[in-house]
N, C-alpha and C positions, 0 to 999 in steps of 0.2 A: 504494500500500500504506500503510495507517495505521501511525503510529509506535507502537512498543511501549515501555512504561515499566516499569523494574524498580527496586526500592529498592536502595540501596547496602548492602553488608554490612560489618560490622566485622571487619577482619582485622589481627591484630598491632597493635591500638591505633589503626588508621586505617580510614576508610571507603573501600571500593573498589567499582567496578562489576563485579558478579559475576552471571552469568546462567545459567539452566538450559540444558543442551545434551544432545542425544542423539548419541552417536558410534556408527558402524556399521562392522562388518567385512562380509565377504561373507554370513555366515550369522547373525551375532549383533549385538546392540545393547546399549549400556549408557547409563544416564542418570547425569549428573554435573553439576557446575557448572564454569564457566570464567570466569576474569578477563578482562575486555574491555580490550584495548590496541589501539586503532585504528591505531597506527603500527607494530605488530609484523609481522615477516615470517614468524614461526613461532609455533606454539603448543606448550606443554610440558604433558604430563600425567604423572601418577604411573605407575609401573610396574604398579600394580594394574589400571589401565585396560587396558593392553596384555594382561595375563593374562586379564582378564574377556572380552576380545574374541578370545581364543585366537590372538593374533598372535605371531609369533616375533621376538624381539629380534635374532637373528642376521641377519635379512633386511633390517633397517633400516640407514640410513646414520648413522654416529656423528657427532655434532656437539658442540662445546664451547660452553657458554653461560656468561657471567659475569653474576652477579646482584648 
């Protein structure tokens, strides 16, 4: 598979690797952008993404993240 290249985006005064992504639920999809962290075990998206996919927050597992 050929490598894909994306320009870094300026976020909060710094340049960061941000790529376009499409997230899917069973019946819906939403296009957004995601920060690339190759060492991350989880991805965090805003609550608006959850709502756009019509997913229920109550069915998820609550986790605490320190930023």
